[in-house]
N, C-alpha and C positions, 0 to 999 in steps of 0.2 A: 361366224360359222366356218368360213374358209380356213381360218387359222386353226380352229379346233380339228377340222378334218385333216389338215396337213400334219398336225401333231399326232393324231391317233393313227393315221395310215402310215406316216413316215417313221416316227419313232417307235410306236407300239406295234406296228405291222398288223393292225386290225382293219377289217373292212367296215366302212360306215355305210349304213343304209340311208341314203339321202331323202327317201320318202318319209321315213319315220323320225329322223333326227331334226332337231331345231334348237335354236337358242332363243329362249323366251323366259318370261317370269315363271317361277315355280307353280303358281296357282293357275296358270293358263295351260300347263302341260300335265300329262298323266304318265305314270310309269308303273307297269305291271298291275294296273287297276287302281292304283293309289294316286292321289293328288294332294295338294297342300292348300291350306287356308291362307287368306290374305293377311292375317295378323302377324305380328313380329315374332310370335312364339314358334312359328313353323310347325304347327300341328298338322298331323296327317289326316286325310279324309278319304272316303271311298269315292272313286270317280263316278259321276252321275250315269255314265254309260253302263257301268257294272251293276248299279242298282236296277237299271232297266232290264238288263240281262237276267238278273235274279227274278224279277217280277215275271218276265216272260217264261222262265223255266217253271216257276210256281204255277202260272196259268196252265201250262201243259200238264203238270201233275194233277192239278185240281180241276181239270176240265170236266164239265157236267156230262159230256157225252162219252167219257172214258169209263168203260164198264168194268171197274175193279172194286173190290170191297174196300170199306173205309179203313180197315186195319192195314191192308197193303198200301193204300194211299198214304196213310200216316207214316208207315215205316219208310217208304221211299222219300217222303218229304223230310223226315227227320235226318235221314242219311245225307241228303243234299244240303239241308240248312246247316247242320253241324259242321260239315266240311267247309262250307262257304264262310261261316263266321270264324272258323279256325284259321282260315287264310287271312281274313281281314281283321284279325284281332288287334292289330297295331293301330288301326284307324280310330278316330273319335266318332263313334257311331251309335251311341246309346239311344238317341232320339230316333234314328233310323230303325234301330232294332225294335223299339216300342211300337212305332207305326207299322212296321212290317208284321209284327206279331198280331196286331189287331186285324190287319188286312187279310192275313193268312187264315185266321179263325173265321172271318166272314166268308172267305172262299170255301172253307170246309163246311160251314153251315149251309151255304148254297148247294153244295154237292149232296149233303144229307137231305135237304128239303126236296131236291130233285128225285132222290131215291124213294122218298115217301110219296109216290105218285098220286095215290087216291086220297080223297078227303077223309075216308074212314081210317086209313092207315095213319094219316097225319094226326087225326083226332086221338087215336089210340096212343101214339107215341108222345104227343103233347101231354096227355093225361099222365102217362108214365113218368114224365119229367116233372110233374107237380104243377103244371100250369092250371089255374082255375078253370072250371068247366066252361063258363061263358066266354072266356078269352080263347080257350082252345077251340071252341066251335066257330068263333069268328075267324080265327087264323086258319083253321083247317079248310074252311069253305071260301077263303079268299082267292080271288082270281089274279092277284098280283104275281109278278114274275119271281123266279127263284132268287135273283139278286136283291130285289126289294124285300122279300120275305126273310132273307138272311139277316137283315138289319132288325126286323121285327121280332125274331125269335132269339135275340141276343141274350135275354134274361134266362130263357130256358136252357140254352146251350152255352153256358158261360165258361169262364176260364177253368173252373174246377172240373167241369164235364170233360173238357178236352184233355186236361191233365190226367184224368182217369182213363181216357182212351189211349193215352201214351204219347200225346203230342208234346214235344220238347219246346221250350221257349228260347227264342233267339236272345232275348234280353238277359235271361238268367245265365245262359251259357256264356254270353259276352262278358258279363260281370264276373263270372267264375274264372275265366281264363285271362282276364285283364289284370 
């Protein structure tokens, strides 16, 4: 490390930040949100910290207590996600994108269930989505929380529903720009 610092500061006349700089294996370090895998091919991956930051931002946008319409929420989410995946398009992240897509749709189902506060509203909306009457009655009168119900209404609010609402898929965008 000392010889690298001497070269960079002496010959190149650049300042080295000693807190951020280190000499280590590529897979143990991250650079601009990217990291490398351990294999010999040197494939690029997204740093785990950046995935957590993405999830935290999505949690903020899809917070149940945030009183905005679903259209506004989806537009804000699309804008953030498309920029994020555009930046990380170099990384091998197909499986991450697929898992994040499923998780984001579940967060949105949770928000929608929270908006349908009353059992009669839930029943009316589930009927409109084509859920059988007996299933709709059981689900509408359920006392389970929003997160649990977001898994139970997966068939009613499926991928095509969210596509019709305008939600863009991380996976399809990743594959398109890759």
